[in-house]
C-alpha positions as CSV (number, residue, x, y, z in Angstrom):
1,M,223.2,241.9,19.3
2,A,223.8,239.2,21.9
3,T,226.9,237.5,23.1
4,Q,227.4,234.1,21.6
5,G,229.3,232.9,24.6
6,Q,231.0,229.5,24.9
7,V,228.7,227.0,23.5
8,T,229.1,223.6,21.9
9,C,226.7,223.5,19.0
10,G,225.0,220.4,17.8
11,L,221.9,218.5,18.7
12,G,223.1,217.6,22.2
13,T,222.1,214.7,24.3
14,S,218.9,216.0,26.0
15,N,215.7,218.0,25.2
16,R,215.9,221.8,25.5
17,T,212.8,223.8,26.4
18,F,212.6,227.4,25.2
19,A,210.0,230.1,25.7
20,V,209.5,231.8,22.3
21,N,208.3,235.3,21.4
22,L,208.1,236.3,17.7
23,S,206.4,239.2,16.0
24,G,206.2,240.9,12.7
25,T,204.1,241.2,9.6
26,V,202.7,238.9,6.9
27,V,202.4,240.9,3.7
28,G,198.7,241.1,2.7
29,T,197.5,239.8,6.1
30,G,198.8,242.2,8.7
31,P,200.6,242.0,12.0
32,I,201.4,238.7,13.6
33,G,202.7,237.5,16.9
34,Y,203.6,234.0,18.3
35,T,204.3,233.2,21.9
36,G,204.6,229.9,23.7
37,Q,206.9,227.0,24.5
38,L,209.1,224.9,22.1
39,I,210.9,221.7,23.0
40,L,213.9,220.9,20.8
41,S,214.8,217.2,21.2
42,A,218.2,215.7,20.9
43,T,217.1,213.9,17.7
44,G,216.0,217.0,15.8
45,S,212.3,217.2,16.5
46,V,210.3,220.2,17.7
47,T,207.1,220.0,19.8
48,G,205.3,222.5,21.9
49,T,202.3,224.8,22.3
50,M,201.9,228.4,21.1
51,T,199.4,231.2,21.1
52,L,199.0,232.8,17.7
53,N,197.8,236.4,16.9
54,V,197.2,236.9,13.2
55,N,196.0,240.4,12.4
56,G,194.1,240.6,15.7
57,T,192.6,237.1,15.7
58,V,194.0,235.1,18.6
59,T,194.2,231.3,18.7
60,N,195.3,229.7,22.0
61,K,197.0,226.4,22.8
62,V,198.0,225.6,19.2
63,N,200.0,222.4,19.0
64,V,203.4,222.7,17.3
65,R,205.5,220.0,15.6
66,G,208.4,219.9,13.3
67,T,212.1,219.4,12.8
68,Y,215.3,221.4,13.2
69,T,218.9,221.1,12.4
70,E,221.8,222.9,14.0
71,G,225.3,223.2,12.6
72,S,228.7,223.3,14.3
73,N,228.8,227.0,13.6
74,C,225.8,227.6,16.0
75,M,223.4,228.4,13.1
76,G,220.4,226.3,12.2
77,T,217.1,226.0,10.5
78,A,213.6,224.9,11.7
79,A,210.5,223.8,9.9
80,I,207.5,223.8,12.1
81,T,203.7,223.5,11.8
82,A,201.5,225.4,14.3
83,G,198.0,224.2,13.8
84,T,197.6,224.5,10.0
85,S,200.3,227.2,9.6
86,K,203.7,226.0,8.2
87,M,206.7,228.2,9.1
88,N,210.4,228.0,8.3
89,F,213.1,229.7,10.4
90,D,216.8,230.4,10.4
91,F,218.3,230.7,13.9
92,V,221.6,231.5,15.7
93,V,222.4,230.0,19.1
94,V,223.6,232.7,21.6
95,N,224.0,233.3,25.3
96,S,225.9,230.1,25.9
97,G,223.2,228.0,24.3
98,K,220.4,229.5,26.4
99,E,218.9,231.6,23.6
100,L,218.0,231.4,19.9
101,L,217.7,234.5,17.7
102,M,215.1,233.6,15.1
103,L,214.0,234.9,11.7
104,E,211.1,233.4,9.6
105,T,212.3,232.8,6.1
106,D,208.9,232.3,4.3
107,T,207.9,234.5,1.4
108,N,206.0,237.6,2.3
109,T,206.9,237.5,6.0
110,V,208.9,239.8,8.2
111,V,208.8,237.9,11.5
112,S,211.6,237.7,14.0
113,G,212.3,237.3,17.7
114,N,213.9,235.0,20.2
115,A,213.6,231.9,22.2
116,Q,215.0,231.6,25.7
117,M,215.6,228.7,28.1
């Protein structure tokens, strides 16, 4: 658990840069880990760079692009593509807007983690 704090949810008026660390398992593939930097724009786009580790195979400096939406209840969704991998996430804004708790919602995945400013 993390304190949600006082935060005004919504897309905001400036870009927000987060360091992200996610890990888990893809059923039938094995363990997976993502780490890198995501930039969430004020207009709902996601860009960045990540390192991916899929069952022991590491790919560095993977470009990330996608979109996100954030509701007034501090919960949101993101659809991103990292290289050729498409991923969907649900997230909750916590720590006064400085952190996202993330869960991948794709079939056969058990991947979660956080993103911090």
